[in-house]
C-alpha positions in Angstrom: 6.4 7.8 60.6 8.2 7.3 57.4 8.7 9.9 54.4 9.4 9.0 50.8 11.7 12.1 49.4 11.0 13.0 45.9 13.0 15.2 43.6 12.2 16.0 40.2 13.9 18.2 37.5 12.2 18.8 34.4 13.8 18.6 30.9 11.3 21.5 29.6 12.0 25.0 29.5 9.5 25.8 32.1 11.8 24.6 34.6 15.0 26.2 33.4 15.4 28.2 36.7 14.3 25.5 39.1 16.9 23.9 41.6 18.6 20.9 40.0 18.0 17.5 41.4 21.2 17.6 43.5 20.4 21.1 44.9 16.9 19.8 45.9 18.2 16.6 47.6 20.7 18.8 49.5 17.9 21.2 50.7 15.3 18.6 51.6 17.8 16.3 53.4 18.8 19.3 55.7 15.2 20.0 56.1 14.3 16.5 57.2 17.3 16.4 59.8 16.1 19.8 61.3 12.4 18.5 61.4 13.6 15.1 62.7 11.8 13.2 59.8 12.7 9.7 58.9 13.2 9.1 55.1 12.5 5.4 54.2 13.5 6.1 50.4 14.7 8.8 47.9 12.9 9.1 44.4 14.6 11.2 41.9 13.2 11.8 38.3 14.2 14.0 35.3 10.9 14.4 33.6 8.1 16.9 33.2 5.0 17.0 35.3 3.1 18.8 33.0 1.2 15.6 31.9 0.7 12.2 33.7 3.0 9.3 33.0 6.0 9.5 35.3 7.3 6.0 36.0 9.1 6.8 39.3 6.3 9.0 40.7 3.8 6.3 39.7 5.9 3.7 41.5 6.3 6.0 44.6 2.3 6.4 44.7 1.9 2.7 44.5 4.2 2.1 47.3 2.6 4.6 49.6 -0.9 2.8 48.7 0.8 -0.5 50.0 1.5 1.4 53.2 5.4 1.4 52.7 5.3 5.1 53.7 2.8 7.6 54.9 4.4 11.1 53.9 6.2 12.6 51.2 8.9 15.1 51.4 9.7 17.4 48.4 11.1 20.8 47.8 7.7 22.4 46.5 4.4 21.0 45.8 4.9 21.7 41.8 7.8 19.1 42.0 5.0 16.5 42.6 2.4 17.7 40.0 1.6 20.2 37.4 -1.2 18.3 36.0 -4.7 17.7 37.4 -4.5 13.9 37.4 -1.2 13.5 39.4 -2.5 16.4 41.7 -5.6 14.7 42.2 -4.1 11.5 43.2 -2.1 13.2 46.0 -5.3 15.0 47.3 -7.1 11.7 47.2 -4.6 9.9 49.1 -4.6 12.6 51.7 -8.4 12.2 51.9 -8.2 8.3 52.3 -5.6 8.5 54.9 -2.9 6.7 52.9 -0.9 10.1 52.8 -0.8 11.5 56.4 1.7 14.3 56.0 3.3 16.3 53.1 6.5 18.3 54.0 8.1 21.3 51.8 10.9 23.4 52.9 9.1 26.1 50.8 5.4 25.5 52.1 3.6 24.5 55.2 0.8 22.0 54.7 -1.7 20.6 57.3 -4.2 17.9 56.4 -7.3 19.9 57.4 -10.0 20.9 55.0 -8.3 24.4 54.8 -4.8 22.7 54.3 -6.0 20.5 51.3 -8.0 23.3 49.8 -4.8 25.4 49.6 -2.8 22.4 48.4 -5.1 22.0 45.5 -4.9 25.6 44.6 -1.3 25.5 44.4 -1.4 22.5 42.2 -3.9 24.6 40.0 -1.4 27.4 40.0 1.2 25.1 38.6 -0.9 23.6 36.1 -1.9 27.3 35.1 1.7 28.3 35.0 2.5 25.5 32.6 -0.5 26.1 30.2 0.0 29.9 30.2 3.8 29.3 29.4 2.9 26.9 26.7 0.6 29.3 25.1 2.9 32.1 25.4 5.6 30.0 23.8 3.3 28.9 20.8 2.4 32.7 20.4 6.2 33.4 20.2 6.8 30.8 17.7 4.0 32.2 15.6 5.4 35.5 15.6 8.9 34.3 14.7 7.3 32.6 11.8 5.5 35.7 10.7 8.8 37.5 10.6 10.5 34.7 8.6 12.3 33.3 11.4 12.5 29.6 11.4 11.3 28.5 15.1 13.5 25.4 15.5 17.0 24.0 15.3 18.6 24.8 11.9 19.4 22.1 9.6 22.7 20.7 8.4 24.5 23.8 6.6 23.2 26.2 8.9 23.8 26.9 12.6 21.7 28.6 15.3 23.2 31.9 16.5 21.2 33.1 19.5 17.8 34.1 17.9 19.2 34.1 14.3 20.2 31.4 11.8 23.3 31.7 10.0 25.2 29.8 7.3 27.5 27.1 8.6 30.8 28.0 6.7 32.1 24.6 6.9 29.2 22.6 6.1 27.4 24.8 3.6 29.7 24.2 0.7 29.3 20.4 1.5 25.5 20.7 1.2 25.8 22.6 -2.0 28.1 19.9 -3.4 25.6 17.3 -2.4 22.9 19.1 -4.4 25.1 19.4 -7.5 26.0 15.6 -7.4 22.3 14.8 -7.2 21.5 17.3 -10.1 23.9 15.2 -12.3 21.3 12.3 -12.1 24.0 9.7 -11.9 23.8 8.6 -8.5 21.1 7.0 -6.3 20.4 8.5 -2.9 22.3 5.6 -0.9 25.3 6.5 -3.3 24.9 10.1 -2.5 24.9 9.0 1.2 28.3 7.3 0.7 29.7 10.3 -1.1 28.7 12.8 1.4 30.3 10.8 3.9 33.4 10.6 1.8 33.7 14.5 1.7 32.7 15.1 5.3 29.3 15.7 5.6 28.0 14.1 8.7 25.3 14.6 11.3 25.1 17.7 13.4 24.9 16.2 16.9 26.4 12.7 16.7 28.9 13.5 13.9 28.1 10.0 12.4 27.4 9.3 8.7 24.0 10.8 7.4 21.4 8.3 7.3 19.2 7.6 4.0 16.5 9.4 5.3 18.8 12.4 6.4 20.0 12.7 2.9 16.6 12.6 1.4 15.6 15.3 3.8 18.5 17.5 2.9 17.8 17.2 -0.8 14.0 17.9 -0.3 14.0 20.7 2.2 13.0 24.1 0.6 15.1 26.0 3.6 18.2 25.7 1.5 16.9 28.2 -1.2 15.4 30.6 1.1 11.8 29.2 2.4 10.8 26.9 5.2 8.0 24.5 6.2 6.2 25.0 9.4 3.2 22.9 10.2 2.7 22.0 6.7 2.7 25.7 5.4 5.4 27.3 3.4 6.9 30.7 4.4 9.4 33.1 3.3 12.6 32.8 5.4 15.1 35.8 6.4 18.1 33.4 6.1 20.7 33.4 3.6 20.0 30.8 0.8 22.8 28.1 0.2 21.4 27.1 -3.3 19.3 28.8 -5.9 15.7 27.6 -6.8 16.7 26.4 -10.2 19.2 23.7 -8.7 16.5 23.0 -6.2 14.1 22.3 -8.9 16.4 20.3 -10.9 17.2 18.0 -7.9 13.6 17.3 -7.2 13.1 16.3 -10.7 15.9 13.8 -10.5 14.8 12.4 -7.2 11.4 12.1 -8.7 12.8 9.9 -11.6 15.0 8.1 -9.3 12.2 7.2 -6.6 13.2 3.7 -6.4 17.1 3.7 -6.6 19.0 0.7 -7.9 22.2 0.0 -5.8 25.4 -1.4 -7.2 24.5 -1.1 -10.7 26.9 -2.5 -13.2 25.9 0.1 -16.0 25.1 3.8 -16.0 22.4 4.7 -18.6 22.9 8.4 -19.3 19.3 8.6 -20.9 17.4 6.6 -18.2 14.8 8.6 -16.2 14.8 11.5 -18.8 12.2 10.2 -21.6 8.8 8.9 -21.4 6.9 6.6 -23.5 4.9 8.1 -26.3 2.1 5.9 -25.7 1.6 5.1 -22.2 3.7 7.8 -20.5 5.7 5.2 -18.7 9.6 6.0 -18.1 11.9 4.7 -20.6 14.3 2.3 -19.0 17.5 0.6 -20.4 19.5 -2.7 -20.3 22.5 -4.2 -21.8 22.3 -6.6 -24.5 25.3 -8.1 -26.3 27.4 -5.3 -25.1 25.2 -2.5 -26.0 22.7 -0.6 -24.3 19.0 -0.4 -25.4 16.3 1.7 -24.2 12.5 0.7 -24.0 9.3 1.3 -22.2 9.0 0.1 -18.7 5.4 -1.0 -19.2 4.4 -0.5 -15.7 1.2 0.8 -16.5 -0.2 -2.1 -18.3 0.0 -3.3 -22.0 1.5 -1.1 -24.4 2.3 -1.5 -28.0 5.8 0.0 -27.8 8.0 -3.1 -28.1 10.8 -1.5 -30.4 14.2 -1.3 -28.6 16.5 1.9 -29.3 20.0 1.4 -29.2 21.9 4.1 -27.1 24.1 5.3 -30.0 21.0 5.6 -32.1 19.0 7.7 -29.4 22.1 9.9 -28.9 22.1 10.8 -32.5 18.5 11.9 -32.3 19.3 14.0 -29.2 22.2 15.7 -31.1 19.5 16.4 -34.0 17.1 17.9 -31.6 19.8 20.2 -30.2 20.7 21.2 -33.7 17.4 22.5 -34.3 17.9 25.3 -31.7 21.7 26.0 -32.3 23.0 29.2 -33.7 26.1 29.0 -35.8 28.4 31.8 -36.1 26.7 33.3 -39.3 23.6 33.8 -37.1 25.2 34.6 -33.7 27.3 37.5 -34.9 24.7 39.6 -36.6 22.0 39.2 -33.8 24.8 40.2 -31.1 25.7 43.3 -33.1 22.0 44.1 -33.2 21.6 43.7 -29.5 24.6 46.0 -29.1 22.9 48.4 -31.4 19.8 48.2 -29.4 21.5 48.7 -26.1 23.2 52.0 -27.4 19.8 53.2 -28.6 18.3 52.4 -25.2 21.0 54.1 -23.4 20.4 57.3 -25.5 16.7 57.0 -24.9 17.1 56.8 -21.2 19.4 60.0 -21.2 16.8 61.8 -23.3 14.1 60.6 -21.3 15.6 61.7 -18.1 16.3 65.1 -19.1 13.0 65.8 -20.5 11.4 64.5 -17.3 13.7 66.9 -15.2 12.5 69.8 -17.5 8.9 69.1 -17.2 9.4 68.7 -13.5 11.0 72.1 -13.2 7.9 73.5 -15.2 5.6 71.9 -12.9 7.5 73.6 -9.8 7.2 76.9 -11.5 3.6 76.5 -12.1 3.0 75.6 -8.4 4.8 78.6 -7.3 2.9 80.9 -9.7 -0.4 79.1 -8.6 0.5 79.9 -4.9 1.0 83.7 -6.0 -2.4 84.0 -7.6 -4.1 82.6 -4.6 -2.3 84.7 -2.1 -3.1 87.8 -4.3 -6.7 86.6 -4.3 -6.9 86.4 -8.2 -8.2 82.7 -8.0 -10.7 81.1 -5.6 -9.9 78.6 -3.1 -11.7 75.7 -5.2 -9.7 76.9 -8.4 -6.4 76.8 -6.5 -7.0 73.2 -4.9 -8.2 71.8 -8.0 -5.4 73.1 -10.3 -3.0 72.2 -7.6 -4.3 68.9 -7.4 -3.7 68.3 -11.2 -0.1 69.6 -11.1 0.8 67.3 -8.2 -0.5 64.3 -9.9 1.5 65.2 -12.9 4.7 65.5 -10.8 4.0 62.1 -9.0 3.6 60.3 -12.5 6.8 61.9 -13.9 8.5 60.5 -10.4 6.8 57.1 -10.5 6.7 56.0 -14.1 9.9 54.6 -15.6 11.6 56.9 -17.8 11.8 54.4 -20.5 11.8 50.7 -21.2 13.7 48.3 -18.9 16.9 47.0 -20.4 16.7 43.7 -18.7 15.2 41.9 -21.9 18.7 42.9 -23.5 20.7 41.0 -20.9 18.4 38.1 -20.9 18.5 38.0 -24.9 22.2 38.1 -24.7 22.3 35.0 -22.5 19.7 33.0 -24.5 21.8 33.8 -27.8 25.0 33.0 -26.1 23.6 29.6 -24.8 21.9 28.9 -28.3 25.4 29.4 -29.9 26.9 27.2 -27.3 24.6 24.5 -28.4 26.4 23.9 -31.6 29.5 22.8 -29.7 27.5 20.8 -27.2 25.8 19.0 -30.2 29.3 18.3 -31.8 30.9 16.8 -28.6 30.4 13.0 -27.5 29.4 14.2 -24.1 26.0 12.5 -23.9 25.4 14.1 -20.2 25.9 17.5 -21.4 23.6 16.9 -24.3 20.9 15.3 -22.1 21.0 18.1 -19.5 21.0 20.9 -22.4 17.9 19.2 -24.1 16.2 19.1 -20.7 16.6 22.8 -20.1 15.2 23.8 -23.6 12.7 21.2 -24.0 9.7 19.5 -22.3 7.3 16.4 -22.6 10.3 14.5 -24.1 9.0 11.2 -25.5 10.1 7.8 -27.5 7.4 6.8 -29.9 8.3 3.8 -32.2 11.9 4.4 -31.7 11.7 8.2 -32.6 12.2 10.9 -30.2 9.8 13.7 -29.9 10.1 16.9 -28.0 8.3 19.9 -27.2 10.3 23.1 -27.2 9.9 25.6 -24.5 9.7 29.4 -25.5 12.0 31.1 -26.8 13.7 27.9 -28.0 10.6 27.1 -29.9 11.0 30.3 -31.9 14.2 29.5 -33.3 13.0 26.0 -34.2 9.8 27.6 -36.0 11.7 30.4 -37.8 14.7 28.4 -38.8 13.7 28.4 -42.4 13.0 32.1 -42.5 15.3 34.0 -44.8 15.7 36.9 -41.9 17.5 33.8 -40.0 20.0 33.1 -42.9 17.9 30.4 -44.8 
């Protein structure tokens, strides 16, 4: 009687503790010698048995059906099947006499009704083990997600450290540099891919240059500012962010504008992808004519009456004028900063006064509580009066401890940053740096459009306040 020897090692986590293929072969060969069994051929496979479709196993079954062997020898029944279809095939071949015997060093089988019943149970137990392990694994992954832990391999810029994801000190600065380059708006994704390779950002496993899709995935992954996607849902992560949300949003805006990157451009148009047509809403594009850059509507949405071409120098002048509207010169900036310092001094004094006043009131409440307790112990007041008055005093105490002592001073720092930036706008408008002017105008404005050659912009608050009050005498005329 001839036997086929079958050894399998799964690549899935369920079989990490199972003997390796070589160990199985050694054990089964020794067992075959001891039992005097003739092995016609050995079959080895590194594939999970939790679902049907193992090529080598299927080949072995077909050869058994042809009569090349009438028995199988393996380490354990779960090496043959962990799913109902493959287990059913083995049982059926035993029923039809194609398989006369099954041999296992770890299990004794006979072809009686009871033996086939017990084998069926073992196959069922193997399937239950896989199903139960899968459910436990999924439950563990859901728990990790709930706790803010990303349940998969860390992306480039991070590394898996046991159960945690930590920042990769070598690659994290490179990822941040890639984001900064993309935010400039000067490079297509394929150009960014070349730059990433140049400064050493490569794939994690193969250490090869990043593909186009890798670069796009990095630049659109919220993981880098502290969130992560899992099964289409966004979650707050516990890992440390590499970039801030503002930089991520800026990159998404650039990618959106450059959804169809142009390779090997001979010219870089600083205002392209920055302005829309005031009539049809299409992007404003640019081209070179007679040595000069001209901007015009792409007209991709159909007919558009905007036929005027605007020369880059003319457009740059309009951008400069738009920045001038929100710029604060020294005559306005200096007195405003002095007023902020005065407000800061008054706020500090107010905080000290409010704190001391609260301490006095808290001390008074403590004294009243002690007095109230004495009156209750002396039976001067009833239980109801004691409880009611005590509740009132405790509520007053909680309010004093919980409520802010005075207004928050964060607005002072925010206003200081805003005024400083508005003061810098003067020098930005004066310089011949079109990129800096474009980026500044993008930060303070929205709905930037071109209509009949004229630039239109809706200023965001608080920039809009400067524009609307520039003629006010309080602002210096």
